[in-house]
N, C-alpha and C positions, 0 to 999 in steps of 0.2 A: 504494500500500500504506500503510495507516494505522499509526500508532504504537501498539504494544501497551502498555497500562497494566500495569506490573509488579505493582502491588498486586492486580490481579484475576487475573493469570495465575500469579504465583509467590508465593503466600501463605507467610509463615514458618510452619514446622511448629508452633510454639506457638499459632498462631492458626487452624490448619487442622482443621476438624471432620472432613473426609475422612480425614486422616492419623490423628488421635487416636481418633476414635470409630468410623469406618467400618473402617479398616484394622486398627489396633491392638486395639481392643476387640471389634469384631464379627467380622472375618475371622480374626484371629490368636488371639482369645480371651484377650488379655492382661488380667489383672485387677489388676495391680500399680499402683504410684504413677507417674503421668506428671508429670514435672517440666519446666518451661519452660526456654527459653534465658534468658539474662540479659535482663530486661525493659528495661534501659536501653540495650541495643544498638540500633544503627541499623536492623537488620532488622525489629524490632518497632516502634520509635518512628516509622519512616517510614510506618507504616500508620495513624497517627492520634494523637490526644491520649492521654496516659497514662490519664486518667480513663475513656476509652472502651476502650482495649486491655486493661486489667486485667480487667474483667468478661468481655470477649470471649475472653480467654485461657482462663479457667475454663469459660466456656460451650462452648468448642471441644473440651473434654475433658481439658485440663490440670488436675491436681489441686493442684499447688503451683507458684507462680511464684517465680523467683529474683530476689533483690536489690530491695528496696524503696528508693525514694528518700526517702519520708516515710511511715512506718507509718500514721499517722492519715489522711493523704490517700488512700493506697491502700485503707484500710478503708472510708472514705467512698465511694470509687469503686465498691467491691464492693456496698455497700448501695444506692447510687444505681442500679447496674446491675440489681439485683433489683427495685427500685422502678419502673424504666423498662421492665422486661420483657426487657432484653438478656440477663439471666441468671436462670434459674429457681431458686427456693429448693430444689427437689428436686436439681438439679445441684450446687448449693453444698453441700448435705448429703452427697451422694455423695463429693465431694472431701474434705470434712472427715473422713468415715468412713474413707477410705483413709489419710489422714494419721495419724489416731489408731490405726488398725490397724498401721501400720508402726511407730509409736512403741511400741505394746504388744508387738509381735513382738521388738523390740530390748530390751525390759525397761526402757524409759525411765520408765515409770510407777512402778517399784519403789523408786527412790531419788531423792533430791533432787540437783540438779546440784552443789550445794556438798558433798555427801557422796561424790562420785566422786573417786577418786584421779587427778587430772590430772597429778600429778608424774611418772607413767610415760610421758607423751607426750614423745617425743624420746629415750627411753632406747635403749640399744644393742639391746635385744630388738625394740622398735618399729621402729627404723631398719632392722634386718635383715628384718623382716617386710615393710616397705614396699618394700625392694629386691627381695625375692622376688616380691611381687605385681606390681611394675612389670615385671620381666623376663618374667613369664608373660603379661602383658596386652598388650604392644606387638606389633602386627602390621605387618610391612612389606608394603606393597602396591606391586607394580611392574607397570607397564603394558608387559608383554613383547610384546603384539600391536599396539602403537602405536595403540590404540583412541582415545585422546584427543589426537590430533595436529591 
């Protein structure tokens, strides 16, 4: 029995066209923003050089990747990915459109960042809201049937 190459059998979700485009977009009809795992995590970096996985991440259906190591380097990787054909300009435009649509839906285009009152962050009202959201969002999953033994 041969050794299975984990890179071909267990692709990280952020690099999986089947997960992002086939399942989420096509089968489930999801039209929202798909965000990557942290791109510096071993799950992604074990699949290749950063300059290759950044365009591959967007090509696979992710619209926004998390955590840049070097903004200019990642930007150049995206441009090189388009130039080399690893990433189409059409796919890149789709991702940018989804990012801009999310920003618009949140009204981020209406005010400048320095005009927003960031002083309310950490206020009693925000801390209470954070506690309410946290209490409503945590799900305890218990394996009562011993499925994963």
